[in-house]
N, C-alpha and C positions, 0 to 999 in steps of 0.2 A: 691579973693581966701584967702587972709590973714584974711578977715573978717569972712569967713566960718570957718577957723581954730580957730579963736578966739572964735567963738560961740561954737564950739565943745569942746574947752578947758573949757569954762565957764560951759557948760552942764556937763562935766565930773567932774568938781570941785563941782558942786551943787549936784551931784548924791552921793548916799551912796556907800560905798566900794564894796559891793557885785555886785551892778549894774555896777560899773566901771570894776570889774573883768570879768563880763559877756561880756561887750563891748570889752575889751581887748582880751578875749579868742576868741570871734567871729572874730575879726579883724585878729588875728594871724592864726586862722584856715583858713580863706579865703586867706590870703597872702601865707600861706604854700601850700594850694591846688593849687593856681595859679602858684606859682614857680615850684612846682613838675610837673604840667601838661606841663608848658613851657619847662622845662628841658628834660622831656621824649620826647616831640615833636621834640626838636632839636636833641636829640640822635638818634631818629628813622630816621630823615631826613639825618643825617650824615651817618648812616649805609646804607641807600638806595643809597646814592651817592657813597660810597665806593664799594658796591656790583656792581653797574652799571659800575664803573671804572674797577673792576676786570673782569667783563664779557666782556667788550670791549677789554681788553688785551688778554683774552682767545680767543676771536673771531679773533683778529689780528694774534695770534700765529697759529691758525687753517688755516687761509688764507695763511700765509707764508708756512706752511707745504704743503698745496695743490699746491701752486705755484711751490715749489721745486719739487714736484712729477711730475707736468706737464712739467716742464723744463727738467727734467731727461728723460721723455718719448720722448720729442721732440728731444733731443740729440740722443736717441736710434733710432728714425725714420730717422734722418739724416745719422747716421752710416749705417743703413740698405740700404738707398737709394744710398749712396756712394758704398757700397759693391755690390749692384745690378748693378750699372753702370759699376763698375770694371769687374764684371763677364760677362756682356754683351759685353764690349770691348774685353775682352780676348777671348770670344766665336767668335766674329767677326774676330779677328786676326787668331784664330785657323782655322776657316772655310776658310779664305783667303789663309793661308799657306797650308792647306790640298788641296785646289783646285790647287794652283800653283805646289805643289809637285806631285799631282796626274797627272796633265797635262804633267809635265816634264817626268813622267814615263809611260805615255800612258794610264792612268786610266781615264775613262770618262763615261758618261751616268748614268745608274742606280747605278753602284758601287760608283761613285763620289757622287751622290745624297744621297746614304745611309750613306757614311762617314760624309758628312756635316749635314745630318739630325740627326745623332748620337750626334754630337757636340751640335746642337741646343737643342736637348732633354735633354742633361746633363745640359745645361745652364737653361732651363726651370725648371728642377727639383730643381736646386739650388735656382732659384728665388722663386719658390713655397715654399721652406723651409724657406727662409728669410721672405716671406709674412706671413707664419704661425707663425713664431717667433714673428713678429711685432703684429699680431692679439692677440697672447697670452699676449704680453706686454701691449696692449691696455686694455684687460680685467683686467689684474693685476692693471693697473692704475685706472680703474673704481672702483675696490674693495678698493684700497687704499684711493681714494677720498671719498668713502662712509664711510669708517672707520674713516677717519679724521673728516668728518662732524659729524658723530655720537658721536665721542669722544669729539669734541668741544661742541656739544649740551648738552652732559651729564655734562661736567665741568661747563658750564654756568647755567644749571638747579640747580646744587648743590650750586653754588655760589649765585644764585638769590633766596635763601630761603626767604619765607615771613618774613617781618619785622613787629613786633608788634607795631602799632601806638597807642598812648594814646587816650583814649576816653574822650571827653568833658563831656559826660553824667556821666561817672564813676567818674570823678573828682568832678562834681557837687554833685553827690550822697554822695561821701566821705565827702565833705564839709558839706552837709546837716546832715549827721550822727554826725559829730563833733559838729555842731551847736546845734543839738537836745540834745547831751550829755551835752554841756555847759549850755543850758537852764534848763535841768533837775538838774544839779548841783546847778544852781542858785536858783531854786525853793526849793531844799533841804536846802540850806543855809538860805533862807528866812523863812522857817517854823520852 
């Protein structure tokens, strides 16, 4: 290696100044093009990594929003189930009390069945209203989950904009153009 450097140094010392200037100009153009290409490549890689990190954070935020919406809907379902159980229990108590009260007053048969049926129909209407409310809440949850998903996808799409990566061909062509200009300048200086 040292011998090669020594030979280059001897060659340069033996050359005329314009030839040395051409060699120095070509070496500087090549080094500049290589450093510029390497710097652009590192910058593009860093931007890719940063965008991917942001997209992952956005995806996680969307997942947390979706989880919160599902948890809220589950709480609503549990509340509806408790309310339905409570209404069913109250209807059973009312039916039992109505039967006991009716029997003590001598009410029986069709009249008693009508009173108990009335209680059960009120309980069924209330249960139906609670079921309809829960169905509406489930549809709202589906819409919310769709909106969260769409919003997250839109955020990620805007975050993951294409990154311009440097082209080795473009760097080579730029170096070639600089080298051709240096050779042209050398020929002008020689003539």
